[in-house]
C-alpha positions in Angstrom: -37.8 197.8 88.0 -37.9 196.8 91.3 -34.7 194.5 92.5 -35.3 191.7 94.9 -32.8 192.3 97.5 -31.9 194.0 100.9 -30.2 197.3 101.0 -28.2 197.9 104.0 -28.9 201.6 106.0 -25.8 203.9 107.2 -26.2 204.2 110.9 -26.1 208.5 110.6 -28.7 209.9 112.9 -30.5 212.7 111.6 -29.3 211.6 107.6 -31.8 209.0 106.5 -35.8 209.5 105.9 -38.1 207.4 105.1 -41.0 208.1 103.0 -44.1 206.2 101.6 -46.0 206.4 98.6 -49.0 203.8 97.8 -47.4 200.6 98.9 -44.1 200.8 99.1 -41.5 202.5 101.4 -38.7 204.7 100.1 -35.6 205.0 102.0 -33.6 208.4 101.5 -29.9 209.3 102.5 -29.1 213.0 102.8 -26.0 214.1 101.9 -25.7 217.8 102.0 -27.5 220.7 102.7 -27.2 224.4 101.3 -28.5 227.5 103.1 -29.5 230.4 100.5 -29.1 233.6 102.8 -31.2 235.5 99.9 -34.7 233.1 100.7 -34.0 232.1 103.9 -34.3 228.5 102.9 -32.2 225.2 103.1 -32.2 223.1 100.3 -31.8 219.8 100.9 -29.6 217.0 98.8 -30.9 213.2 99.3 -30.5 210.4 97.3 -32.6 207.2 97.1 -31.0 204.0 98.8 -33.8 201.7 99.0 
């Protein structure tokens, strides 16, 4: 179910990601990064805000 209203996007440089899928555009906010030294890889925690 999709609601028809606008979401206020935070003013955080480098924390907002836009992803297009089909005809929709999703906005993700990055709230955490965890580095795994054994795999030498960063896991990013994101939440969809719009």
